[in-house]
All heavy atoms as an XYZ file, in Angstrom:
828
protein
N     -37.373    -76.403      7.458
C     -37.461    -75.319      8.424
C     -38.465    -74.278      7.874
O     -38.296    -73.841      6.716
C     -36.088    -74.721      8.682
C     -36.125    -73.659      9.689
S     -34.474    -72.856     10.021
C     -33.453    -74.235     10.396
N     -39.351    -73.831      8.712
C     -40.335    -72.852      8.269
C     -39.718    -71.445      8.155
O     -38.648    -71.150      8.738
C     -41.537    -72.838      9.203
O     -41.141    -72.312     10.449
N     -40.388    -70.587      7.434
C     -39.894    -69.221      7.328
C     -39.905    -68.443      8.669
O     -39.043    -67.665      8.939
C     -40.767    -68.442      6.305
C     -40.403    -68.828      4.863
O     -39.361    -69.369      4.617
N     -41.327    -68.567      3.988
N     -40.931    -68.765      9.511
C     -40.970    -68.102     10.783
C     -39.813    -68.501     11.675
O     -39.207    -67.708     12.355
C     -42.302    -68.477     11.493
C     -43.510    -67.827     10.891
C     -44.052    -68.653      9.711
O     -43.705    -69.859      9.568
O     -44.869    -68.089      8.950
N     -39.441    -69.814     11.619
C     -38.278    -70.303     12.412
C     -36.999    -69.702     11.901
O     -36.130    -69.310     12.660
C     -38.236    -71.803     12.374
C     -37.106    -72.388     13.201
S     -37.221    -71.815     14.926
C     -37.899    -73.216     15.695
N     -36.887    -69.616     10.575
C     -35.704    -69.015      9.968
C     -35.550    -67.581     10.371
O     -34.447    -67.091     10.719
C     -35.753    -69.227      8.469
C     -34.505    -68.697      7.740
C     -34.560    -69.065      6.265
N     -34.438    -70.513      6.146
C     -34.840    -71.177      5.133
N     -35.367    -70.537      4.100
N     -34.718    -72.490      5.064
N     -36.647    -66.824     10.323
C     -36.667    -65.427     10.684
C     -36.298    -65.278     12.191
O     -35.513    -64.423     12.538
C     -38.042    -64.824     10.456
C     -38.186    -63.327     10.779
C     -37.237    -62.445     10.004
C     -39.604    -62.883     10.573
N     -36.836    -66.140     13.046
C     -36.538    -66.070     14.459
C     -35.056    -66.332     14.725
O     -34.431    -65.649     15.521
C     -37.380    -67.114     15.223
C     -37.124    -67.164     16.660
C     -37.519    -66.164     17.513
C     -36.420    -68.269     17.196
C     -37.264    -66.193     18.879
C     -36.150    -68.334     18.534
C     -36.556    -67.307     19.410
N     -34.485    -67.261     14.053
C     -33.073    -67.653     14.197
C     -32.174    -66.475     13.700
O     -31.161    -66.147     14.313
C     -32.705    -68.937     13.500
C     -33.289    -70.190     14.137
C     -32.932    -71.388     13.306
C     -32.727    -70.369     15.556
N     -32.564    -65.835     12.571
C     -31.781    -64.727     12.059
C     -31.828    -63.550     13.066
O     -30.821    -62.883     13.291
C     -32.306    -64.283     10.717
C     -31.872    -65.193      9.599
S     -32.212    -64.525      7.927
C     -33.974    -64.503      7.890
N     -32.984    -63.280     13.640
C     -33.105    -62.219     14.614
C     -32.265    -62.524     15.890
O     -31.654    -61.596     16.431
C     -34.565    -61.955     14.984
C     -35.432    -61.310     13.941
C     -36.876    -61.303     14.361
C     -34.929    -59.882     13.633
N     -32.335    -63.749     16.325
C     -31.541    -64.130     17.498
C     -30.061    -63.999     17.221
O     -29.305    -63.494     18.067
C     -31.862    -65.549     17.929
S     -33.456    -65.682     18.701
N     -29.621    -64.429     16.056
C     -28.210    -64.309     15.706
C     -27.786    -62.867     15.532
O     -26.731    -62.500     16.075
C     -27.915    -65.047     14.377
C     -26.495    -65.089     13.894
C     -25.605    -65.789     14.890
C     -26.376    -65.722     12.542
N     -28.636    -62.053     14.939
C     -28.311    -60.630     14.823
C     -28.212    -59.966     16.159
O     -27.260    -59.172     16.424
C     -29.359    -59.916     13.992
O     -29.412    -60.427     12.685
N     -29.111    -60.334     17.090
C     -29.088    -59.756     18.434
C     -27.843    -60.195     19.177
O     -27.226    -59.395     19.878
N     -27.446    -61.417     18.992
C     -26.248    -61.962     19.688
C     -24.987    -61.267     19.189
O     -24.114    -60.920     19.971
C     -26.130    -63.437     19.527
N     -24.947    -61.016     17.905
C     -23.724    -60.332     17.287
C     -23.668    -58.848     17.787
O     -22.582    -58.421     18.184
C     -23.769    -60.417     15.787
C     -22.760    -59.499     15.184
C     -23.553    -61.808     15.314
N     -24.828    -58.181     17.812
C     -24.839    -56.803     18.315
C     -24.423    -56.778     19.761
O     -23.598    -55.937     20.213
C     -26.219    -56.213     18.093
C     -26.362    -54.875     18.839
C     -26.508    -55.968     16.612
N     -24.969    -57.686     20.579
C     -24.586    -57.742     21.994
C     -23.106    -58.048     22.189
O     -22.446    -57.370     22.986
C     -25.418    -58.827     22.686
C     -25.225    -58.950     24.180
C     -25.657    -57.675     24.898
C     -26.035    -60.136     24.729
N     -22.564    -58.935     21.389
C     -21.168    -59.235     21.465
C     -20.281    -58.052     21.214
O     -19.357    -57.680     21.914
C     -20.785    -60.383     20.516
C     -19.332    -60.675     20.363
C     -18.815    -61.366     21.639
C     -19.045    -61.591     19.130
N     -20.592    -57.347     20.070
C     -19.763    -56.199     19.697
C     -19.966    -55.008     20.600
O     -19.074    -54.170     20.801
C     -20.034    -55.791     18.268
C     -19.338    -56.663     17.272
C     -20.067    -57.394     16.334
C     -17.966    -56.786     17.278
C     -19.388    -58.226     15.476
C     -17.309    -57.621     16.393
C     -18.036    -58.400     15.481
N     -21.105    -54.874     21.244
C     -21.313    -53.828     22.233
C     -20.566    -54.103     23.548
O     -20.098    -53.221     24.205
C     -22.806    -53.662     22.547
C     -23.612    -53.130     21.403
C     -23.959    -51.774     21.697
N     -24.728    -51.198     20.613
C     -24.984    -49.926     20.588
N     -24.565    -49.168     21.528
N     -25.663    -49.400     19.576
N     -20.535    -55.382     23.938
C     -19.858    -55.781     25.191
C     -18.373    -55.885     25.065
O     -17.640    -55.775     26.025
C     -20.488    -57.057     25.719
N     -17.911    -56.178     23.854
C     -16.467    -56.427     23.637
C     -15.550    -55.392     24.195
O     -14.526    -55.708     24.871
C     -16.198    -56.701     22.153
C     -14.874    -57.321     21.798
C     -14.693    -58.696     22.464
C     -14.753    -57.497     20.305
N     -15.735    -54.109     23.921
C     -14.852    -53.091     24.475
C     -14.752    -53.077     26.003
O     -13.701    -52.879     26.608
C     -15.393    -51.765     23.978
C     -16.220    -52.064     22.825
C     -16.720    -53.461     23.041
N     -15.912    -53.319     26.655
C     -15.898    -53.378     28.113
C     -15.082    -54.535     28.634
O     -14.447    -54.483     29.691
C     -17.338    -53.374     28.618
C     -18.117    -52.125     28.280
C     -19.053    -52.135     27.295
C     -17.900    -50.959     28.997
C     -19.732    -50.981     26.953
C     -18.576    -49.797     28.673
C     -19.494    -49.827     27.639
N     -15.158    -55.635     27.927
C     -14.422    -56.852     28.337
C     -12.927    -56.613     28.057
O     -12.130    -56.916     28.918
C     -14.941    -58.101     27.548
C     -14.038    -59.288     27.834
C     -16.356    -58.406     27.954
N     -12.586    -56.058     26.919
C     -11.205    -55.883     26.567
C     -10.494    -54.894     27.474
O      -9.335    -55.062     27.780
C     -11.075    -55.443     25.103
C     -11.356    -56.500     24.049
C     -11.253    -55.898     22.659
C     -10.396    -57.657     24.162
N     -11.173    -53.754     27.791
C     -10.500    -52.703     28.519
C     -10.999    -52.599     29.976
O     -10.927    -51.584     30.596
C     -10.752    -51.387     27.811
C     -10.234    -51.340     26.386
C     -11.022    -51.241     25.326
C      -8.844    -51.427     26.195
C     -10.543    -51.226     24.029
C      -8.305    -51.424     24.925
C      -9.181    -51.342     23.859
N     -11.423    -53.686     30.527
C     -11.945    -53.765     31.906
C     -10.903    -53.281     32.874
O     -11.162    -52.489     33.789
C     -12.425    -55.191     32.194
C     -12.814    -55.436     33.574
C     -13.249    -56.868     33.774
N     -12.377    -57.764     32.988
C     -12.789    -58.937     32.502
N     -13.971    -59.381     32.740
N     -11.961    -59.686     31.798
N      -9.679    -53.812     32.780
C      -8.637    -53.520     33.787
C      -7.535    -52.653     33.277
O      -6.598    -52.433     33.943
C      -8.041    -54.833     34.272
C      -9.107    -55.739     34.950
O     -10.013    -55.175     35.569
O      -8.996    -56.986     34.809
N      -7.678    -52.143     32.055
C      -6.611    -51.365     31.474
C      -7.139    -49.992     31.106
O      -8.307    -49.734     30.986
C      -6.088    -52.012     30.180
C      -5.489    -53.408     30.391
C      -4.849    -53.948     29.168
N      -5.903    -54.181     28.177
C      -5.668    -54.564     26.977
N      -4.449    -54.710     26.513
N      -6.654    -54.784     26.079
N      -6.153    -49.049     30.933
C      -6.512    -47.739     30.442
C      -6.818    -47.835     28.961
O      -6.124    -48.556     28.194
C      -5.272    -46.791     30.620
C      -5.523    -45.392     30.152
C      -4.235    -44.620     30.282
C      -4.386    -43.212     29.710
N      -4.550    -43.176     28.240
N      -7.826    -47.116     28.499
C      -8.227    -47.138     27.121
C      -7.142    -46.407     26.350
O      -6.735    -45.265     26.685
C      -9.533    -46.489     26.888
C     -10.640    -47.239     27.658
C      -9.946    -46.408     25.423
C     -11.996    -46.607     27.639
N      -6.603    -47.019     25.246
C      -5.531    -46.361     24.481
C      -5.996    -45.050     23.879
O      -7.186    -44.843     23.544
C      -5.206    -47.382     23.346
C      -5.754    -48.693     23.847
C      -6.907    -48.384     24.744
N      -5.066    -44.116     23.712
C      -5.395    -42.791     23.160
C      -5.938    -42.913     21.719
O      -6.790    -42.113     21.352
C      -4.121    -41.931     23.159
C      -3.705    -41.532     24.554
O      -4.588    -41.503     25.472
O      -2.546    -41.223     24.748
N      -5.503    -43.890     20.974
C      -5.985    -44.031     19.593
C      -7.456    -44.410     19.578
O      -8.237    -43.889     18.732
C      -5.185    -45.104     18.841
O      -5.287    -46.326     19.524
N      -7.916    -45.223     20.540
C      -9.330    -45.566     20.630
C     -10.132    -44.361     21.083
O     -11.221    -44.097     20.538
C      -9.542    -46.708     21.623
C      -8.752    -47.985     21.175
C     -10.987    -47.069     21.776
C      -9.224    -48.596     19.943
N      -9.622    -43.591     22.002
C     -10.308    -42.386     22.453
C     -10.440    -41.353     21.295
O     -11.454    -40.688     21.127
C      -9.578    -41.747     23.625
C      -9.647    -42.529     24.946
C      -8.774    -41.885     25.976
C     -11.033    -42.688     25.406
N      -9.367    -41.278     20.485
C      -9.374    -40.371     19.298
C     -10.483    -40.793     18.316
O     -11.223    -39.983     17.830
C      -7.998    -40.332     18.702
C      -8.010    -39.614     17.373
C      -8.022    -38.223     17.311
C      -7.925    -40.313     16.155
C      -8.032    -37.565     16.093
C      -7.934    -39.621     14.936
C      -7.973    -38.261     14.934
O      -7.987    -37.657     13.749
N     -10.513    -42.109     18.043
C     -11.536    -42.595     17.121
C     -12.963    -42.376     17.661
O     -13.865    -42.067     16.916
C     -11.301    -44.070     16.852
C     -10.113    -44.400     15.997
C      -9.981    -45.981     15.951
C     -10.258    -43.848     14.633
N     -13.119    -42.445     18.962
C     -14.424    -42.212     19.584
C     -14.814    -40.750     19.425
O     -16.013    -40.438     19.370
N     -13.863    -39.847     19.369
C     -14.162    -38.445     19.160
C     -14.444    -38.098     17.720
O     -15.272    -37.267     17.384
C     -12.998    -37.584     19.670
C     -13.037    -37.306     21.143
C     -12.091    -36.179     21.505
N     -10.859    -36.112     20.817
C      -9.697    -36.780     21.155
N      -9.734    -37.497     22.281
N      -8.629    -36.680     20.442
N     -13.647    -38.714     16.777
C     -13.663    -38.331     15.387
C     -14.719    -39.104     14.519
O     -15.316    -38.534     13.642
C     -12.261    -38.487     14.799
C     -12.229    -38.153     13.323
C     -11.285    -37.589     15.562
N     -14.880    -40.352     14.797
C     -15.708    -41.176     13.917
C     -17.143    -40.738     13.848
O     -17.723    -40.821     12.737
C     -15.617    -42.618     14.354
C     -14.416    -43.397     13.791
C     -14.439    -44.829     14.231
C     -14.327    -43.327     12.278
N     -17.834    -40.322     14.855
C     -19.217    -39.904     14.684
C     -19.400    -38.775     13.660
O     -20.307    -38.880     12.784
C     -19.662    -39.439     16.108
C     -18.749    -40.195     17.024
C     -17.464    -40.312     16.299
N     -18.567    -37.778     13.712
C     -18.666    -36.731     12.714
C     -18.270    -37.229     11.302
O     -18.862    -36.771     10.298
C     -17.817    -35.527     13.088
C     -18.369    -34.821     14.295
S     -20.159    -34.491     14.300
C     -20.253    -33.222     13.024
N     -17.309    -38.117     11.208
C     -16.922    -38.667      9.942
C     -18.077    -39.479      9.326
O     -18.381    -39.330      8.080
C     -15.697    -39.542     10.075
N     -18.776    -40.194     10.109
C     -19.907    -41.006      9.667
C     -21.010    -40.070      9.177
O     -21.644    -40.279      8.158
C     -20.404    -41.996     10.763
C     -21.761    -42.592     10.374
C     -19.378    -43.038     10.983
N     -21.260    -38.980      9.959
C     -22.281    -38.016      9.552
C     -21.909    -37.380      8.198
O     -22.783    -37.164      7.322
C     -22.438    -36.927     10.636
C     -23.075    -37.423     11.863
S     -24.721    -38.020     11.658
C     -25.597    -36.472     11.493
N     -20.612    -37.053      7.997
C     -20.180    -36.517      6.753
C     -20.376    -37.451      5.583
O     -20.839    -37.037      4.523
N     -20.089    -38.671      5.834
C     -20.294    -39.677      4.741
C     -21.771    -39.803      4.434
O     -22.174    -39.911      3.241
C     -19.694    -41.022      5.143
C     -18.179    -40.920      5.165
C     -20.146    -42.151      4.255
C     -17.422    -42.076      5.780
N     -22.635    -39.803      5.458
C     -24.064    -39.893      5.196
C     -24.603    -38.679      4.438
O     -25.466    -38.847      3.554
C     -24.823    -40.013      6.515
C     -24.661    -41.407      7.248
C     -25.330    -41.328      8.610
C     -25.319    -42.504      6.387
N     -24.072    -37.500      4.747
C     -24.448    -36.325      4.014
C     -24.068    -36.438      2.519
O     -24.850    -36.149      1.671
C     -23.878    -35.042      4.636
C     -23.996    -33.835      3.704
C     -24.524    -34.752      5.967
N     -22.846    -36.824      2.290
C     -22.425    -36.987      0.898
C     -23.246    -38.043      0.177
O     -23.593    -37.862     -0.971
C     -20.937    -37.403      0.848
C     -19.937    -36.307      1.298
C     -18.522    -36.811      1.281
C     -20.099    -35.077      0.383
N     -23.585    -39.139      0.866
C     -24.384    -40.150      0.257
C     -25.779    -39.629     -0.108
O     -26.336    -39.967     -1.165
C     -24.497    -41.372      1.175
C     -25.413    -42.454      0.634
C     -24.920    -43.304     -0.377
C     -26.722    -42.613      1.102
C     -25.717    -44.293     -0.908
C     -27.548    -43.593      0.516
C     -27.016    -44.433     -0.431
O     -27.809    -45.412     -0.960
N     -26.364    -38.811      0.764
C     -27.705    -38.282      0.544
C     -27.714    -37.271     -0.621
O     -28.758    -37.144     -1.287
C     -28.221    -37.586      1.799
S     -28.631    -38.789      3.110
N     -26.686    -36.539     -0.857
C     -26.746    -35.519     -1.930
C     -26.010    -35.937     -3.158
O     -25.850    -35.140     -4.131
C     -26.195    -34.171     -1.384
C     -24.740    -34.230     -0.973
C     -27.015    -33.649     -0.304
C     -24.097    -32.939     -0.679
N     -25.515    -37.196     -3.231
C     -24.725    -37.620     -4.393
C     -25.485    -37.640     -5.701
O     -24.888    -37.369     -6.762
C     -24.052    -38.967     -4.133
C     -24.998    -40.081     -4.153
C     -24.269    -41.408     -3.966
C     -25.216    -42.584     -3.790
N     -26.217    -42.793     -4.783
N     -26.781    -37.870     -5.662
C     -27.556    -37.971     -6.907
C     -28.369    -36.693     -7.113
O     -29.334    -36.755     -7.932
C     -28.489    -39.188     -6.855
C     -27.705    -40.501     -6.900
O     -26.647    -40.505     -7.512
O     -28.175    -41.470     -6.255
N     -28.014    -35.633     -6.503
C     -28.787    -34.386     -6.666
C     -28.628    -33.831     -8.055
O     -27.552    -33.676     -8.581
C     -28.291    -33.312     -5.676
O     -28.408    -33.890     -4.380
C     -29.080    -32.079     -5.733
N     -29.790    -33.519     -8.653
C     -29.789    -32.929     -9.988
C     -29.987    -31.437     -9.911
O     -30.887    -30.947     -9.177
C     -30.981    -33.523    -10.834
O     -31.123    -32.818    -12.010
N     -29.109    -30.668    -10.518
C     -29.221    -29.243    -10.491
C     -29.859    -28.668    -11.733
O     -29.695    -27.496    -12.080
C     -27.795    -28.582    -10.298
C     -27.177    -28.916     -8.971
C     -26.344    -29.988     -8.819
C     -27.527    -28.178     -7.859
C     -25.768    -30.278     -7.568
C     -27.028    -28.460     -6.596
C     -26.138    -29.520     -6.454
N     -30.656    -29.521    -12.375
C     -31.349    -29.104    -13.620
C     -32.452    -28.065    -13.334
O     -32.652    -27.112    -14.024
C     -31.914    -30.297    -14.317
N     -33.179    -28.291    -12.251
C     -34.260    -27.330    -11.887
C     -34.267    -27.167    -10.373
O     -33.915    -28.068     -9.643
C     -35.642    -27.808    -12.418
S     -36.383    -29.121    -11.431
N     -34.614    -25.972     -9.929
C     -34.532    -25.656     -8.471
C     -35.425    -26.609     -7.587
O     -35.022    -26.948     -6.485
C     -35.044    -24.285     -8.352
C     -34.781    -23.672     -9.701
C     -34.961    -24.754    -10.705
N     -36.532    -27.083     -8.138
C     -37.414    -27.970     -7.313
C     -36.681    -29.280     -7.037
O     -37.082    -29.991     -6.088
C     -38.672    -28.214     -8.052
N     -35.668    -29.634     -7.829
C     -34.971    -30.898     -7.652
C     -33.909    -30.793     -6.520
O     -33.668    -31.748     -5.814
C     -34.358    -31.350     -8.925
N     -33.307    -29.619     -6.363
C     -32.202    -29.534     -5.432
C     -32.450    -28.624     -4.261
O     -31.823    -28.777     -3.210
C     -30.894    -29.110     -6.131
C     -30.872    -27.696     -6.647
C     -30.510    -26.611     -5.815
C     -31.175    -27.426     -7.954
C     -30.485    -25.352     -6.269
C     -31.183    -26.125     -8.434
C     -30.829    -25.113     -7.557
N     -33.427    -27.730     -4.300
C     -33.678    -26.835     -3.164
C     -34.060    -27.559     -1.885
O     -33.588    -27.198     -0.820
C     -34.722    -25.796     -3.559
C     -34.205    -24.519     -4.202
C     -35.315    -23.604     -4.573
C     -33.157    -23.840     -3.358
N     -34.974    -28.560     -1.964
C     -35.324    -29.237     -0.681
C     -34.102    -29.852      0.011
O     -33.956    -29.776      1.217
C     -36.363    -30.262     -1.121
C     -36.906    -29.770     -2.381
C     -35.815    -29.011     -3.072
N     -33.259    -30.488     -0.806
C     -32.065    -31.119     -0.221
C     -31.091    -30.106      0.377
O     -30.611    -30.273      1.503
C     -31.386    -32.006     -1.262
C     -32.168    -33.182     -1.628
C     -31.486    -33.973     -2.728
O     -30.601    -33.538     -3.422
N     -31.899    -35.257     -2.851
N     -30.798    -29.048     -0.323
C     -29.864    -28.059      0.157
C     -30.361    -27.319      1.325
O     -29.653    -27.017      2.287
C     -29.423    -27.120     -0.977
C     -28.623    -27.779     -2.106
C     -28.191    -26.713     -3.126
C     -27.447    -28.530     -1.567
N     -31.666    -26.947      1.287
C     -32.264    -26.183      2.442
C     -32.316    -27.105      3.673
O     -32.062    -26.640      4.796
C     -33.657    -25.718      2.085
C     -33.662    -24.542      1.051
C     -35.123    -24.179      0.697
C     -32.941    -23.345      1.617
N     -32.670    -28.371      3.479
C     -32.664    -29.316      4.611
C     -31.290    -29.538      5.194
O     -31.101    -29.662      6.370
C     -33.317    -30.645      4.191
O     -34.631    -30.458      3.737
N     -30.298    -29.580      4.310
C     -28.879    -29.682      4.728
C     -28.503    -28.481      5.588
O     -27.892    -28.631      6.627
C     -27.984    -29.846      3.552
C     -26.509    -29.964      3.839
C     -26.219    -31.182      4.650
C     -25.723    -30.010      2.537
N     -28.945    -27.295      5.178
C     -28.677    -26.119      5.908
C     -29.376    -26.151      7.276
O     -28.820    -25.729      8.314
C     -29.128    -24.881      5.153
N     -30.579    -26.644      7.347
C     -31.362    -26.747      8.578
C     -30.591    -27.735      9.522
O     -30.399    -27.469     10.699
C     -32.774    -27.222      8.373
C     -33.470    -27.688      9.666
C     -33.565    -26.094      7.719
N     -30.201    -28.888      9.003
C     -29.439    -29.870      9.823
C     -28.205    -29.250     10.395
O     -27.895    -29.391     11.580
C     -29.088    -31.122      8.999
C     -28.117    -32.000      9.754
C     -30.362    -31.915      8.657
N     -27.464    -28.559      9.552
C     -26.171    -27.926      9.995
C     -26.465    -26.880     11.060
O     -25.806    -26.830     12.072
C     -25.479    -27.333      8.786
O     -25.262    -28.298      7.830
C     -24.117    -26.743      9.189
N     -27.464    -26.012     10.785
C     -27.792    -24.931     11.779
C     -28.232    -25.473     13.083
O     -27.764    -25.029     14.146
N     -29.123    -26.412     13.056
C     -29.643    -26.982     14.345
C     -28.525    -27.712     15.052
O     -28.408    -27.561     16.288
C     -30.849    -27.959     14.063
C     -31.227    -28.750     15.308
C     -32.033    -27.180     13.551
N     -27.661    -28.385     14.346
C     -26.572    -29.069     15.047
C     -25.604    -28.096     15.642
O     -25.106    -28.312     16.756
C     -25.865    -30.021     14.099
C     -24.925    -30.942     14.841
N     -25.319    -31.945     15.633
C     -23.572    -30.934     14.945
C     -24.309    -32.549     16.167
N     -23.215    -31.933     15.786
N     -25.271    -26.982     14.966
C     -24.383    -26.022     15.510
C     -24.979    -25.320     16.719
O     -24.257    -24.963     17.647
C     -23.981    -24.985     14.433
C     -23.053    -25.536     13.301
C     -22.868    -24.451     12.222
C     -21.740    -25.996     13.892
N     -26.280    -25.140     16.728
C     -26.945    -24.476     17.826
C     -27.122    -25.385     19.054
O     -26.897    -25.015     20.180
C     -28.306    -23.900     17.409
C     -28.286    -22.714     16.487
C     -29.656    -22.334     16.057
C     -27.657    -21.513     17.205
N     -27.612    -26.582     18.806
C     -28.021    -27.481     19.890
C     -27.053    -28.639     20.203
O     -27.088    -29.241     21.240
C     -29.388    -28.087     19.621
C     -30.471    -27.042     19.508
C     -30.692    -26.397     20.837
C     -31.835    -25.411     20.773
N     -32.137    -24.792     22.038
N     -26.159    -28.970     19.296
C     -25.178    -30.090     19.451
C     -25.851    -31.360     19.792
O     -25.429    -32.128     20.657
C     -24.159    -29.705     20.534
C     -23.295    -28.572     20.284
C     -22.248    -28.900     19.309
N     -21.396    -27.739     19.114
C     -20.642    -27.561     18.053
N     -20.680    -28.430     17.102
N     -19.885    -26.488     17.902
N     -26.995    -31.634     19.083
C     -27.793    -32.831     19.344
C     -28.033    -33.497     17.986
O     -28.852    -32.997     17.202
C     -29.097    -32.513     20.079
C     -29.909    -33.697     20.432
O     -29.832    -34.734     19.846
N     -30.659    -33.536     21.526
N     -27.442    -34.606     17.727
C     -27.530    -35.272     16.408
C     -28.995    -35.716     16.152
O     -29.451    -35.583     15.006
C     -26.584    -36.532     16.329
O     -25.297    -36.121     16.455
N     -29.649    -36.254     17.117
C     -31.004    -36.762     16.904
C     -31.947    -35.579     16.546
O     -32.740    -35.655     15.636
C     -31.551    -37.443     18.148
O     -30.811    -38.566     18.436
N     -31.810    -34.478     17.240
C     -32.620    -33.290     16.957
C     -32.297    -32.757     15.564
O     -33.198    -32.370     14.803
C     -32.405    -32.237     18.018
C     -33.244    -30.999     17.896
C     -34.710    -31.263     18.003
C     -32.816    -29.988     18.952
N     -31.054    -32.737     15.212
C     -30.621    -32.266     13.839
C     -31.232    -33.119     12.780
O     -31.729    -32.599     11.786
C     -29.113    -32.247     13.799
O     -28.538    -31.555     14.760
N     -31.151    -34.375     12.921
C     -31.640    -35.313     11.899
C     -33.173    -35.192     11.777
O     -33.764    -35.178     10.693
C     -31.236    -36.727     12.177
C     -29.716    -36.910     12.072
C     -31.947    -37.769     11.317
C     -29.146    -38.187     12.603
N     -33.838    -35.072     12.952
C     -35.297    -34.985     12.967
C     -35.714    -33.653     12.251
O     -36.628    -33.627     11.459
C     -35.829    -34.982     14.404
C     -37.342    -34.808     14.554
C     -38.050    -35.982     13.930
C     -37.708    -34.675     16.000
N     -35.044    -32.562     12.613
C     -35.379    -31.250     11.990
C     -35.132    -31.260     10.476
O     -35.939    -30.754      9.720
C     -34.549    -30.131     12.659
N     -34.024    -31.860     10.058
C     -33.758    -31.985      8.615
C     -34.744    -32.827      7.894
O     -35.148    -32.497      6.768
N     -35.129    -33.898      8.514
C     -36.120    -34.812      7.886
C     -37.481    -34.115      7.751
O     -38.133    -34.225      6.706
C     -36.248    -36.099      8.661
O     -34.996    -36.742      8.801
C     -37.234    -37.043      8.067
N     -37.925    -33.455      8.807
C     -39.226    -32.771      8.775
C     -39.164    -31.645      7.691
O     -40.107    -31.506      6.918
C     -39.552    -32.182     10.149
C     -40.725    -31.249     10.097
C     -39.897    -33.319     11.129
N     -38.087    -30.886      7.691
C     -37.907    -29.843      6.713
C     -37.943    -30.416      5.305
O     -38.645    -29.889      4.417
C     -36.584    -29.143      6.942
S     -36.229    -27.832      5.743
N     -37.253    -31.489      5.050
C     -37.216    -32.108      3.696
C     -38.627    -32.574      3.276
O     -39.043    -32.375      2.152
C     -36.201    -33.263      3.656
C     -36.118    -33.868      2.313
C     -35.462    -33.244      1.276
C     -36.631    -35.123      2.084
C     -35.399    -33.786     -0.002
C     -36.585    -35.735      0.851
C     -35.954    -35.034     -0.206
O     -35.874    -35.607     -1.443
N     -39.314    -33.251      4.228
C     -40.628    -33.790      3.861
C     -41.585    -32.660      3.560
O     -42.403    -32.807      2.648
C     -41.135    -34.636      5.051
C     -40.452    -35.965      5.176
S     -40.723    -36.938      3.703
C     -39.152    -37.725      3.588
N     -41.522    -31.581      4.312
C     -42.395    -30.447      4.049
C     -42.072    -29.760      2.697
O     -42.955    -29.415      1.911
C     -42.282    -29.392      5.161
C     -42.914    -29.759      6.497
C     -42.587    -28.733      7.558
C     -44.419    -29.965      6.369
N     -40.752    -29.577      2.429
C     -40.357    -28.957      1.219
C     -40.711    -29.751     -0.059
O     -41.030    -29.155     -1.080
C     -38.854    -28.608      1.236
C     -38.463    -27.479      2.165
C     -36.911    -27.420      2.272
C     -39.053    -26.191      1.727
N     -40.583    -31.097     -0.016
C     -40.908    -31.871     -1.199
C     -42.403    -31.853     -1.503
O     -42.827    -32.089     -2.586
C     -40.319    -33.288     -1.165
C     -40.919    -34.064     -0.037
C     -38.834    -33.286     -1.128
C     -40.559    -35.593     -0.099
N     -43.185    -31.568     -0.471
C     -44.652    -31.435     -0.653
C     -45.011    -30.054     -1.134
O     -45.973    -29.901     -1.870
C     -45.372    -31.767      0.631
C     -45.185    -33.138      1.182
C     -45.798    -34.156      0.254
N     -45.494    -35.515      0.749
C     -45.326    -36.560     -0.033
N     -45.416    -36.431     -1.290
N     -45.029    -37.717      0.459
N     -44.274    -29.075     -0.720
C     -44.602    -27.690     -1.077
C     -44.050    -27.359     -2.437
O     -44.766    -26.734     -3.268
C     -44.010    -26.728     -0.040
C     -44.750    -26.891      1.279
C     -44.122    -25.297     -0.530
C     -44.112    -26.184      2.477
N     -42.828    -27.697     -2.741
C     -42.171    -27.317     -4.004
C     -42.564    -28.240     -5.142
O     -42.663    -29.303     -5.242
C     -40.689    -27.245     -3.829
C     -40.149    -26.189     -2.871
C     -38.667    -26.256     -2.758
C     -40.556    -24.812     -3.329
């Protein structure tokens, strides 16, 4: 089997799995009320995932010199501020990324 065919099959399988997991809740809860526990997870998990991603991003931060940690901490403050103002995760992530990229070039 060629590498192109293997890649094509992996992409098809990945797409099928994503489609299955995206459609599964609609199939399971088609005729029933969604349980309160599932609604609670839908409210809480996005922020929990964001918190875990923030911790992952700053876990290796070195506080030895300001040029090493200032871009990360200032960008974290930008992400937090934009999110509190606009309540838009995509905009917050974009603003933090742009801020970080500018700061690592400047500092």
